[in-house]
C-alpha positions in Angstrom: -94.9 44.5 73.6 -94.7 43.3 70.0 -97.5 40.9 70.7 -99.7 43.6 72.0 -99.0 45.8 68.9 -99.8 42.8 66.7 -103.1 42.2 68.5 -104.1 45.9 68.3 -103.3 46.0 64.5 -105.4 42.8 64.0 -108.3 44.3 65.8 -108.2 47.6 63.8 -107.9 45.8 60.5 -110.7 43.4 61.4 -113.0 46.3 62.3 -112.1 48.3 59.2 -112.9 45.2 57.0 -116.2 44.7 58.8 -117.2 48.3 58.4 -116.3 48.4 54.7 -118.2 45.2 54.0 -121.3 46.4 55.9 -121.3 49.8 54.2 -121.5 48.1 50.8 -124.7 46.4 52.0 -126.2 49.7 53.3 -128.1 50.5 50.1 -130.0 47.2 50.2 -130.7 47.6 53.9 -132.3 51.0 53.2 -134.4 49.5 50.4 -135.5 46.7 52.8 -136.4 49.3 55.5 -138.5 51.2 52.9 -140.3 48.1 51.9 -141.1 47.3 55.5 -142.5 50.8 56.1 -144.6 50.7 53.0 -146.0 47.3 54.1 -146.9 48.7 57.5 -148.6 51.7 55.8 -150.6 49.3 53.6 -151.6 47.2 56.6 -152.9 50.4 58.3 -155.9 50.5 56.0 -156.9 47.0 57.2 -157.1 48.0 60.8 -160.4 48.4 62.5 -161.5 51.9 63.6 -161.3 50.9 67.2 -157.6 49.9 67.0 -155.1 52.4 68.4 -152.6 53.8 65.9 -149.0 54.5 66.8 -146.4 56.6 65.1 -143.9 54.9 63.0 -140.5 55.3 64.7 -137.0 54.7 63.4 -135.7 51.9 65.7 -132.5 51.0 63.9 -129.7 50.6 66.3 -127.0 50.8 63.6 -126.9 51.7 59.9 -124.8 48.6 59.3 -127.4 45.8 58.7 -125.4 42.9 60.2 -124.6 44.9 63.3 -128.2 46.1 63.6 -129.6 42.6 63.6 -127.0 41.5 66.1 -127.7 44.5 68.5 -131.4 44.0 68.5 -131.0 40.8 70.5 -129.8 42.7 73.5 -132.1 44.7 75.8 -129.1 46.7 77.2 -128.2 48.0 73.7 -131.8 49.2 73.3 -131.4 51.0 76.7 -128.2 52.5 75.3 -130.2 53.9 72.3 -132.7 55.3 74.7 -129.9 57.0 76.6 -128.6 58.6 73.4 -132.1 59.9 72.5 -132.4 61.4 76.0 -129.0 63.0 75.6 -130.2 64.5 72.2 -127.3 62.9 70.4 -128.1 62.2 66.7 -126.3 58.9 66.6 -127.0 55.2 67.1 -126.0 52.7 69.7 -123.9 50.8 67.1 -121.9 53.9 66.4 -121.2 54.5 70.1 -120.1 50.9 70.6 -117.7 51.2 67.6 -116.4 54.5 69.0 -115.8 52.8 72.4 -113.8 50.0 70.7 -111.8 52.4 68.5 -111.2 54.8 71.4 -110.0 52.0 73.7 -107.7 50.6 71.1 -106.3 54.0 70.1 -105.6 55.0 73.7 -103.9 51.7 74.4 -101.7 52.2 71.4 -100.8 55.7 72.6 -99.8 54.3 76.0 -97.8 51.5 74.3 -95.9 53.9 71.9 -95.6 57.2 73.8 -95.8 56.3 77.5 -92.7 55.2 79.5 -94.9 52.6 81.2 -96.3 50.4 78.3 -97.4 47.8 80.8 -100.4 50.0 81.6 -101.8 49.8 78.1 -104.8 47.8 79.5 -105.7 50.8 81.7 -105.6 53.0 78.7 -107.9 50.6 76.8 -110.4 50.6 79.7 -110.4 54.4 80.0 -110.7 54.9 76.2 -113.6 52.4 76.0 -115.5 54.3 78.7 -115.1 57.8 77.3 -117.8 57.9 74.7 -120.4 56.4 77.1 -119.4 58.8 79.8 -119.8 61.8 77.4 -123.3 60.6 76.5 -124.2 60.2 80.1 -122.9 63.7 80.9 -124.9 65.2 78.0 -128.0 63.3 79.3 -127.6 64.5 82.9 -127.0 68.1 81.8 -130.1 68.0 79.5 -132.3 66.6 82.3 -131.0 69.4 84.6 -131.9 72.1 82.1 -135.3 70.5 81.5 -136.1 70.5 85.2 -135.1 74.2 85.5 -137.4 75.3 82.7 -140.3 72.9 83.5 -142.1 75.1 86.0 -142.1 77.9 83.4 -143.6 75.5 80.9 -146.4 74.5 83.4 -147.2 78.2 84.1 -147.4 78.8 80.3 -149.8 75.8 80.0 -151.9 77.1 82.8 -152.2 80.6 81.3 -153.1 79.1 77.9 -155.9 77.0 79.5 -157.2 80.0 81.3 -157.3 82.0 78.1 -159.6 79.4 76.6 -157.1 77.2 74.5 -157.6 73.5 74.4 -155.0 71.4 76.2 -153.5 70.1 72.9 -153.3 73.6 71.5 -151.5 74.8 74.6 -148.9 72.1 74.1 -148.0 73.7 70.8 -147.8 77.1 72.4 -145.2 75.7 74.9 -143.1 74.2 72.0 -143.0 77.6 70.3 -142.4 79.8 73.4 -140.1 77.9 75.7 -136.5 77.2 74.9 -134.8 73.8 74.5 -135.1 71.1 75.7 -138.6 71.8 76.7 -139.6 72.9 73.2 -138.5 69.7 71.4 -140.1 67.4 74.0 -143.4 69.2 74.0 -143.3 69.4 70.2 -143.0 65.6 70.1 -145.9 65.3 72.6 -148.1 67.6 70.4 -147.2 65.8 67.2 -147.8 62.4 68.6 -151.4 63.2 69.6 -151.9 65.2 66.4 -151.1 62.2 64.3 -153.6 60.0 66.0 -151.9 58.7 69.2 -154.2 59.0 72.2 -153.2 61.8 74.6 -152.7 59.3 77.4 -150.2 57.3 75.4 -148.5 60.4 74.2 -148.1 61.6 77.9 -146.7 58.2 78.9 -144.2 58.4 76.0 -143.1 61.8 77.5 -142.3 60.1 80.8 -140.2 57.5 79.0 -138.2 60.1 77.1 -137.8 62.2 80.3 -137.9 59.9 83.3 -138.0 62.7 85.9 -140.1 62.9 89.0 -141.6 66.3 88.1 -142.7 65.0 84.7 -144.3 62.0 86.3 -146.2 64.3 88.6 -147.3 66.4 85.6 -148.5 63.4 83.6 -150.3 61.9 86.5 -152.1 65.2 87.3 -153.2 65.7 83.7 -154.4 62.2 83.2 -156.4 62.3 86.4 -158.0 65.6 85.4 -159.0 64.3 82.0 -160.6 61.2 83.6 -162.3 62.8 86.7 -162.6 66.4 85.7 -161.6 69.5 87.7 -159.9 72.9 87.2 -156.9 72.1 85.1 -155.4 75.6 85.5 -155.5 75.4 89.3 -154.0 71.9 89.3 -151.1 73.2 87.1 -150.5 76.2 89.3 -150.3 74.0 92.4 -147.9 71.6 90.6 -145.7 74.5 89.5 -145.6 75.7 93.1 -144.7 72.2 94.3 -141.8 71.9 91.9 -140.4 75.3 92.8 -140.6 74.3 96.5 -138.7 71.1 95.7 -136.0 73.1 94.0 -135.6 75.3 97.2 -135.2 72.2 99.3 -132.7 70.7 96.9 -130.6 73.9 97.0 -130.6 73.8 100.8 -129.5 70.1 100.7 -126.8 71.0 98.3 -125.5 73.7 100.7 -125.6 71.2 103.6 -123.7 68.5 101.5 -121.0 71.0 100.2 -118.4 69.7 102.6 -119.0 66.1 101.6 -118.6 67.0 97.9 -115.4 68.9 98.6 -114.1 65.9 100.6 -114.9 63.6 97.6 -113.1 65.9 95.2 -110.0 66.1 97.4 -109.9 62.3 98.0 -110.2 61.6 94.3 -107.8 64.2 93.1 -105.1 63.9 95.7 -103.5 60.5 94.7 -102.9 61.4 91.0 -101.6 64.8 92.0 -99.1 63.3 94.4 -97.9 60.7 91.9 -97.4 63.3 89.1 -95.6 65.6 91.6 -93.3 62.8 92.7 -92.5 61.9 89.1 -91.4 65.4 88.5 -89.5 66.1 91.7 -88.1 62.7 92.6 -88.7 60.1 89.9 -86.3 57.5 91.3 -88.4 57.3 94.5 -91.8 56.7 92.7 -90.6 54.6 89.7 -90.6 51.2 91.6 -94.3 51.7 91.9 -94.6 51.3 88.1 -91.6 49.0 87.4 -92.1 46.4 90.2 -94.9 43.8 90.0 -95.8 44.5 93.6 -96.3 48.1 92.6 -98.7 47.1 89.8 -100.7 45.2 92.4 -100.8 48.2 94.6 -101.9 50.5 91.8 -104.8 48.2 90.9 -105.8 48.0 94.6 -105.6 51.8 95.0 -107.7 52.4 91.9 -110.3 49.9 93.1 -110.5 51.4 96.6 -110.7 54.9 95.1 -113.6 53.9 92.9 -115.4 52.2 95.8 -114.8 55.2 98.0 -116.2 57.5 95.3 -119.5 55.6 95.1 -119.8 55.4 98.9 -119.3 59.1 99.4 -121.6 59.9 96.5 -124.3 57.7 98.0 -123.9 59.5 101.3 -124.2 63.0 99.9 -126.9 62.2 97.3 -130.2 62.9 99.2 -133.4 62.3 97.3 -136.0 65.1 97.6 
């Protein structure tokens, strides 16, 4: 136990030293970033008129220069930054990673100090390390769900604006002003990207990267085809809105049909911890060997593994793509 505490203290002190040393170098890093941006602006005048211009984006993965240069080497960290952007979290991937480390170490120390079973500090470290990422994933899923609910209304607004004689790009600005979040912010980015010189096609493709939803891909494909081949855009948008609403009806029916499977999953996942807690309260001498004996530790690890596998299997069964 003393060895684990010493290792945890060493990790915390090392992280604190690294953070303090990096913060001292933040001012020079910001100056370097400004110089790079000014250089890119100066090079813009040398481009040929036929070259496509792209918006300058802040792609820093961490405000700590050393950590930022290290994280840029990993494509998975870049995907994590994309996830944070899709979840509308105003933070960077480096911050989330540090939160994961600190949360894991903190929860492990709590288990070591406060729990009667300090041998499960490793489990607390795993759970604590996963918590920040799980929160970001939850925020992302909830934002996607809200976007899908409001998306047909946005398409209807776009169709009405086109019928009223507005240009497609002007109609995008109307959507950003009239529809609530997260539709407003995403369409505002779409409008601003094409306003500042990005081709409409590229701006629409960026929308599919920010919101990788099936309905958004349908919308972008329909708009790009209409701009290339012609046709009645308002009628196309009306049909698309009707299609999305019909998909929602089918998804709600599927959700009703899979309600029993979801209830079974919740019962199977919640029953073991409830039984263990109840036995610890009512008859602790009966359940304590599970935590004190090495064979009990093996059984706990096996049980958690099987619970996790069963969760993903049941989730795959009840998750029907529409």
